[in-house]
N, C-alpha and C positions, 0 to 999 in steps of 0.2 A: 504495499497501502505505500511506503512512503517514496521508494520508485515512483508510482503511478500521481502522486500528489508531485513527487520534481518537475515530472515532466509539465503538470500544470503551469507550475510556476514557469518554465522553461519555453514555456507558449507565451505563458501574459509578459516576463521581459523582453520577448522576440515585438512582440504586438508595440510594447510600452518604448523598446529605443534603448533599454537598461542590461545594465550588464546585471547576472544573477549570482550571484554572493550563495554559495552551497551550503547546505545544512550540515551539521553532525548528525549522523545514522544512530538512531534510536534505540537501541536493545531492551526487551526487555523478557522480564523470564516468567515463564507458566505456573500461575501458585500453585504449593504444593497439596492443597488443601480442594482446590477444583482444577475442571481440567477446563473452565469456559470464558475463567478469569487469568488476570496474571499481579503478578505481587509489582506497588506500587513504585519499585525502585527501580532508575534504568540507570544502563550506560549509554557512556556516548562515543563515539570512534568519526575520526574524520570521515567524510563521503568519498577523500578519495583513497583513502587503507580499502575500500572495495571497490570502489569502482575507477576507470579509465577517465579521468579525468582531461588528458590528450584530446583525447576521440571526441569528447562532449563540446570542446572546445572548437572542435570543426563546424557545429551547428549555430554555437551563440555563444560572446564573452560569457566567462564563468570567473571566479575564484572562492576560494577557501572561509570557509565563516571566519578561522580561528588569524589566515591571513589578513583580513578586510578588516577586522576588531584591532589589530596590532597598527595596522596603518590610519582609520578612521576612530578609537573609539565603540562610536554610538551609533545609534540611527538618530535620522531628524524624526521620523513618525511610526507609531509602533499599532499597526492594527491589531485588535487581539477582540473575541467573545470577553464582553463585560455588557454590564449597564450601564454603565456612566462614560464620560471622553476625561478625562485626568491632566494633570499638570507634568512637570518631567519628573519620570520613576527609573529607578531600575528592576529589570524584571527577570524572572530565569527563565532563559531563551536558549532552545536547540540544547543543553545541557551547560549556558554558561552561568550554571549557579554563585560560583564563586571564583571570579567576580561575578555579579550580574551583568546585563546587556544595558549597558546606559540607553536612554531612549529623550532624546528633547523632548516627545509631546509622545501619550497614549493617547490613544481614541480609539470606539467602537466605527466609529465613520457615520458620517448624516445620511448616507442610504444603506442598506444591508446589503453585503454579497456586495460589496465593492471591489473587490479582487474580478469580477465575472463584468464588469463595467468598464474594458481600456479607456475607453472615449473620457468615461467621468474622470478615471485615475487623471489621463492628461493634460483634462480641461482644466482638474483644480489643485494640483499635485505638481504641475510642470517646474516649479522653483524648489520642489521640494528635493533636496542634495539625496537624502535615500528613505526608503518605505518598507519596513518589514512587516510579516505577517504572523501573528503567532495562533498556536494551539487550530492549528487548519491545517486537513489531510483534505483536498478539495482531489477531485478528480478528472481528468482529460476523459473525453470520450474518443472512442473505439478509432472514430478517421483521424482525430487531430492528432495520436497517438501513433499513427502508423510511420507518418515522415519523419519523426523526433526519435522513434525507438531503436532504432542501427546506430545512435549514436550513444547511447545508454548502453554501455555495454561493463562486465564488473573488469576486472586488472586482468592483465595477461595471463599473470602465474594459474588464475582461474581453468582459463579454459587450456593453458599446457598443464596441468595436470588432469584435467577431464580427457581428455585427448591420449595420454600416458596413463591412463586408468582403462580407458576404452582398450587401447592395443591390446595391452594386457591380459583383460577377464575376455575379450571376444576378438583377435585375433585377425582383423578386419572382414569378419562374418557378420551379415544385416540380423541387425537384431531389433529384439521391443523394451520401449522402455516403459513402465508401469508409473503412476503416482496412485495411491492407493489411502487417502485419508482416513483414519479412525478417529483415535479418544473424542476429542472436543465434538465430533459430527452426530458424534451419540445421542450426546445433548440437544445439539442445535440446529442437526439438518432432519430428525425423525420422519418428518409431513411433506420434504420434497424427493419425487420421484425420483429415484434411482441413485438418491447424492450419496446414499449407505450402497454399500457394494459386500457381502457376504468374502469368506476366503474359496468358497465354493464356488460366486459367483467372477471373482477374481480369475480363479484357474478357467472357467469359462470363456470368456475375455480372452484371454493370455491366450490360449490355447488355439479359438478358433483366428484369429491374429497371425498365430504361425502357421497353423495351415494356409492361408488363405495365401502368404506373400512371402512363403519359404523361409521363415527367420528361423536364427539358430541360436538364439542365445535371449536372456532377461534380463533384463534390471527392473528391479525395484526401489522406488521410496515412498519411503511409508513412516507413519507416526505411529505405528500400530504399537501398543507395548504389553499385547498379549501373545505369552510364550506359544499355547498350541494353533491358535490361526498360525500363526507368524511357522512352526512348525509343519504344518498343512499344507501353506501354500510352497514352503519349499521343497517338498517330496516334492509334490506336482510338478513346481516351475523349474529347478536346483536353481535359483535366480542369482543374480551377484550383486556385490551392495561395496559402497566405501565404508572406511571404516571412521568413526569420529575422530576429525579433526583433535589434538593436543589433547589437554585434560578436561574436554568438559565446558567449559569455561563459556558463556555468554558469547564470545566472538567466534571460539571456536566452532560454536554451534551454528552460529550465520555463515562462515568462510566454507562451513560442509555442506548446511543448505544451500550456499550458490554453487558449489560444487557440482549437487545433483544436478540442479537446477541446468547447467550445462551438458551433464551426461543426457538426459533427457532430451534437450533441445537437439543432440546428437546422433542421435537412436533413427533407427532406418522408419521404427514407425512407431508412434505414443498415442496410448488410452490415457486417461488423466480422470480425475472427479469434476462431477457437477457441483461448479457455486464454488469451487476454490478457489481463491485468488493464487496461488502457488501454482496450480493447473496451468488457470490463466496467463500469469509469467513465460513459464514452460512452452503455452504455446504460442508469444509474443516471439520468446527469444528463439522460435526453431522456425519461426519465419524470416526476422528482422537481422538474427544475425547469422543463423547458417543456415540457410535462403531455400530451407525446405519448405515446400510447396503445402498448401491447406489442407488437401485431403489428407497427408500422411499422417495429420496427426488430430484427436478427436477425445471425448468426454464418452465412457461409457453407459451406456443405456439400460434396455432390458437386457439382463444376460443371456447369450444363443444357448439354442440346447446343445448335448453335445451330439447327435447327431442330424438336428440339421446341416443340409444341406450346404457347401459355401456357394455361396449366389453374388452375382453384381449389385450394385444399387441400394443393399441391407444401411439403413440409416447411421448405427452402428457400428458395421462390420468395415471395421481399418482392419 
């Protein structure tokens, strides 16, 4: 979601002809007591630690938050979600809580959703040197994302590690990648058709795709924490997986997730989970970075029957 939000503000910066200050990436740990909530404490890392700033700079002028603060100290106007505007203030912003980010003026803006009105911003704030948006994860529609997405890439080492893993695991043979979302989806997607796929359903999808496309192996990206269902899938598919990077810190977990996105994006065929933003990211990565065809990736729907004939044109038959 943070990458999607960045593309929203990249698009806005381009419309306003302003330099985009890149935020830090906010890392959250899932709560130990709940599958659907996160701990309040967050960690932050510079955008450049995880994403390729040089490539992003080919689309538009950008600068890191820490570099910007070192040069300018603070911002002229901070637009945030609040009840009333206020005088000069210091607020926690993108992890800058100590010291916080100084703002000459904070405001809720006279009109809600000012970030969606570039013409108004140009007219009312043409003389404002810098504008910051806080507490905002606005998303850009798919059509506006498409031309920007090729410039929003991981750092090169992520792709290098993904390529090395694929060579070692599949030796150049065509393979299927699966994203199987579990844990929190048991609570938040029970009523959404086909968002939850059982282990048996996943196996049916995988076998069907492998028969149809002559695929030699399977990569599985999943958050499943059920040893029994993982063993069932492993017996049936003999899938490959990367090991968790490092010691399991938040940073390690994010880098592992990015590595899995790159591996799934490079696969010959891909099947993901409906309504999952992780699956959406993989599908975008496949098209924008790896040049995969749109029909080579999709989401799992109704599970195919084991004895079902392989036919052309099936909605979910990848």
